[in-house]
C-alpha positions in Angstrom: -24.3 7.2 -13.2 -22.9 3.8 -13.7 -23.9 0.8 -11.7 -21.2 -1.4 -10.2 -21.4 -5.2 -10.6 -21.2 -7.3 -7.5 -17.8 -8.8 -6.8 -17.5 -12.5 -7.7 -16.9 -13.7 -4.1 -20.2 -12.1 -2.9 -22.3 -14.5 -4.9 -23.7 -17.7 -3.4 -22.7 -20.0 -6.3 -19.2 -21.6 -6.5 -16.6 -19.5 -8.2 -15.3 -20.3 -11.7 -12.3 -18.8 -13.4 -9.7 -16.4 -12.0 -10.6 -13.8 -9.4 -8.9 -10.5 -9.6 -9.0 -7.0 -8.1 -8.7 -4.1 -10.5 -5.5 -2.1 -10.0 -7.5 1.1 -9.6 -9.4 -0.4 -6.6 -6.3 -1.8 -5.1 -4.5 1.6 -5.3 -7.5 3.4 -3.9 -7.6 1.1 -0.9 -3.9 1.3 -0.3 -3.8 5.1 -0.5 -6.9 5.5 1.6 -5.6 3.4 4.5 -1.8 3.5 3.9 0.8 0.8 3.7 4.2 0.3 5.3 7.0 -1.3 3.2 10.0 -2.5 5.1 12.9 -4.7 4.2 16.5 -5.5 4.9 19.3 -6.3 2.5 22.6 -7.8 3.7 25.6 -8.2 1.4 27.9 -10.9 2.7 31.0 -12.7 1.5 31.9 -16.1 3.1 29.2 -15.6 5.7 30.8 -12.3 6.8 28.2 -9.5 6.6 29.8 -6.5 4.9 26.9 -4.1 4.1 23.4 -3.9 5.6 20.7 -1.7 4.1 17.3 -1.2 5.8 14.3 0.2 4.0 11.2 1.6 5.8 8.7 3.5 3.7 5.1 4.7 4.4 2.8 5.1 1.4 -0.3 7.1 2.1 -2.4 9.8 0.6 -2.6 13.4 1.9 -5.8 15.4 2.3 -5.7 19.2 2.0 -8.8 19.4 4.2 -6.8 18.1 7.3 -4.6 20.8 8.7 -0.9 20.1 9.4 -0.1 19.4 13.1 2.7 22.1 13.0 1.9 25.7 13.6 4.2 27.0 10.8 2.9 24.4 8.2 5.5 21.8 8.6 9.1 20.9 9.2 10.3 21.7 5.7 
């Protein structure tokens, strides 16, 4: 078993150097809790909007241990 080192901001002395979060830890936290990404893109010419695109996405993990809320296993 490996031991984890304490994170730099949990120590009492002042911080020196850059502070970073490993990508694996960031992905683990995002997938465990979920994240919503949303944005709008408007293409306009001479201040006249021509095209509007909206993006709304939910990123999250799925657990096989939690049953689907649909009786037949899902809408697909």
